[in-house]
N, C-alpha and C positions, 0 to 999 in steps of 0.2 A: 147416434152420438157414440161414442167410447168409453165404456168405461173400465177403472181402471183394474187390475189385478189383484189377485187375493195377497199375489206377497208383495206389492208394491202399496197394498191398503195396511199391511199388519205393520212395514217398515217406515210408514207416515203416523201408526199409532204410537208406535217404538219413539220416533222422536221427539212428538206431541207430548211423551209420556217421561222425558229426561228432566230434571230440574235444573235451571239456570243456572242456579247458584251450584249445581256439582259441576259445570264444564267452569264456570270463572276463577273454581276451586283447581281444576286440573291445569287450566293456561296458568295460572300464579304461580303452581309446584312448577311447572315444567320451566318457566323462564328463572325460576328463583334456581331451581338446578344446572341450568345452562349459567346465569351467571356466576353460581358457587364454582362450579368448572372452569369457567373462563380467569374469575379471580387467583385460584389458584393456582389454573399452568402459566397467567402472567407471572405471578411472584416466582415460580420455580424458575421461568424464562429470566426473570430479570435479576435474581441470584446469577444464576450460568450468565449472564451475558455480562455482570458485575465483574463475576470474578474470572473471567478469560478477558475482559479489555484489561483490569488492571494487569494479571499477572502477564500479558505479550506487552503492556505500556511500558512497565516495570524491565523486563526483558531485555526490550529493542532499544528504549533509551541509555540505560548502563551498558550495553555494547556499542552506543556513539558517547560515554561517556558524559551523559546528559542527565543529571542525577536528580528527579523531579518528584515530587507525590503525586503517583497513578490517581488518587481516588481523587484529586485535585482535577483534574482531568477527565476523569471520570463522570463526576457532577457534571463540569461545562459542555463534557458530549451528551451527555440526559437532556441539558437545558437547553442546547441548540435542537436535536433532536423535537423535540415537543414547541418549542416557542416559532421556530423558523419556518420550518412546514405551514402551521395553522397562521403565520403571517404574510405569509403569499399567498396562500388559498383566501382569505379572506381581503385581500389588495388586491387581488386580483378577480377574485371570482373563480378562478379555475384551478377543479380538484387535481388536473392532469403536471399541474407547475409545483402544486405541493408535493404532490406523489413522485416526482422529479429531483426535486429539491431535500426529498427526505431518502431517496435511495442516495443523490450523493455524499449527503450528511453518513450514510454507511459503512461506504468506500470510500471516503476523504482517507482517513485517517490511516488506514494501509495502504495506500497509496503517495500519503505525505511523508509517511514512515520510506517506503521505499527509494524516491524519491531523494531524500537525506542522506540514507545510506550509499545509494548510487554515488551521490556527489561528495561524502566523503573518501569511496575509493576512489575515486576520481581523483582528488586530492593526495592522498596518500600513492598514489602512482604516479602524479607529477612529482612529489617529493623525494622517492627512491630513487630515482639515478644520483640525484646531491646525496642523498646518505649515502650510499655506498662508496660514493667517491670520498665523502669524510672519514669511513671506518678504515677506506685505504689509508688513506693519510696518515690518521691516527696510527696504526700498525705500521706505514713504513718507517714511522716516528719514534715506535719501539713500546707501544703498549700490545696489548695485549687484546684477545677477540672481546672479553667481558667491561674491561674499563675503554675501550674504541666505542663498547654503544652504551655505557654511562654519559661518554663525552656528548655523545649525537644525541639523546634523551636529553640533555643538559641545554644542548645550544640551537638545536633545532625548533622548528616551529610547528605549534601540531598539526596534523594529529595524526603525522606518525611519531610523534615525541613520543606521546601518549604511548601508543602499540608497543615502542620498545621500552619503557618504561614499566610497562605490565609483565613485558617478557622477562627484566631484570627482577622485578620483583617475585614472579612466581619462583627465580631460581634462587633466591633470597629464602623461601617457603619449603625449599626441598628437593622441588620440581628437576627433573634434569634437562641440562642445556635444550636438547631434541626435540625432547617433547616441550618443550616454551617456546623454542622455533614452529614445531608443530603446530601448537594454541594460535600462535598467530595467524600461520597459514588459514586457519580454518573460521576466525574471526575475518580475514582479508583475504577470499578467495578469487585469487587473480592470477594470471602467469607469473607475473614479474615475482611476486612477495615467493611464488614456488621453484622459481629460478633460485633466487635467495637463499632459502631456506636447503634445496637441494648443492647448492654451490657449498656452504658451510658444515653439511653433512658430509658429503664428499671429502672435501680437504679434512674433518676430524676421520674419518675411518682410513682413509689413502693415504692422504699427505701431502705435501706442497704448500707452494706460496698462496695464504690463502690472502693476501694482499692483492699480488700482483690477480686474483682471482675477481676478487670486489673490485677492484678498478677497472678490467676487461667487461665483467658484466654490466656496469653502471653505464659505459658506454655504448656497449648493445642496447642495452634500458632508452638511452639516450636517445639514439638514433628511430629505437622505434615508435617514440612517442613525437618526433619529429613525423616520421610517415605518416602517421595518424593526423596527428595535425591537418596535412597536406590534402590526407584520404576525406575529412571535414569539412576543409575548406572548398572543394570540388563538389565535395555531394551538400553543401548546403543551401544552393538554390531549389533541390530537387527536395529535401525537405522542408523548407519553407511553404514551397509548392504546395506541396500535402496537407501543410495546416491552415494554408489558405483556403485550398480545397475543402476543407472539413468545415470551414466556419463561415463559409459562403452563405450555403443555405441557411445556415442558424440566423444569418445577418438577415437577408433577404423575409424571413418567416416573422423576423421582427419588424421590418418594417414598413411589413406588408398590414402587420396586427396594428401596428401604432398608426399606421397611417387609414385604412380600411377593416374597422374593429369589426363591423356589423357581416360584410363581405367572408372574413376569416373565422366568425364565430360559429359557424360549424364544424371545423376541424378541434376545436378545442373542447364542445359541447355536445358533439353525436359520438355514436359507438363508429359509426365507418370514419368520420374521422380521426377517433384516438388509434383505431387501425393503423391509419395513413402516417401519425406520428409516431408510432411504434414502429413500423415496416423502414419509414424514412432513420431513424434513428440506430437501425440496427447495420441499414446500405451506410451509411456514415460511417459508424466505427468499424466495417469492416474494411470502407475505401481507406481510410487513414491508416489503419495495421498493414495494407497491404503494402501503401505506400511506405511506410516505416520500414516494413522489409525489404522494398528493392531498393532503398538506399543504406538500410546494413552491413556497410562489408567490414569483415574482420582482417585485420593485417596480421 
């Protein structure tokens, strides 16, 4: 029969002598301290997230001439971040889907802004040849460059008319014409606008017929848009193929989950299944980006 050693006997005696109330007080104090730190950090994080969101939203929306209350957008975003993931989790019983919806809502505003900004820039690029031709026609009729811009801002549709109106407003406030046009180039960073600003600057420094320069640049930009349209038409099948190939696995998993929920249950309720879903999601993203890279051709 083995007898306990002196150290083991003394340790057991010390453990027996500890009052359970002391352990309860220590546990309660530790939990309270952790809760206090979490609440304090959550308040700081909430404040920083609110300030960053409202500042970024105000700047981005004003950049696209959309003036809205950023605080209301922030409250709508917070409500969506709390309610939608919780609703998906309770409706499906799958926490992975709730986390996925949460991540989607976190990155969705930035992606939506990028999409809206790119759409606006594409529309400006499509309007610019006609706008330059209007400037050339106005200058051939005897108007100066500034009155031609005013006529363009008055007669042309947004968003190009908004940009030229802002250029004229900056000039009235005392900004030099070259700086106002450079600000326009910074707001719309595309080669077409850079060529327009450079042509105006060279014409003012060196001299020459600005109306003919605007007409020639308008014809060049129009031919470039036609070429880009042909390239997009020829690569449409490849881009659509990338989208279909990216959505096919998602559709198959959705169908199998609805048709055979018991068979697909380990994929969404086990650690190995979560790992498979994560790896599949990363591979899906990389494959879609690769298809986009192959089909993107610069003219």
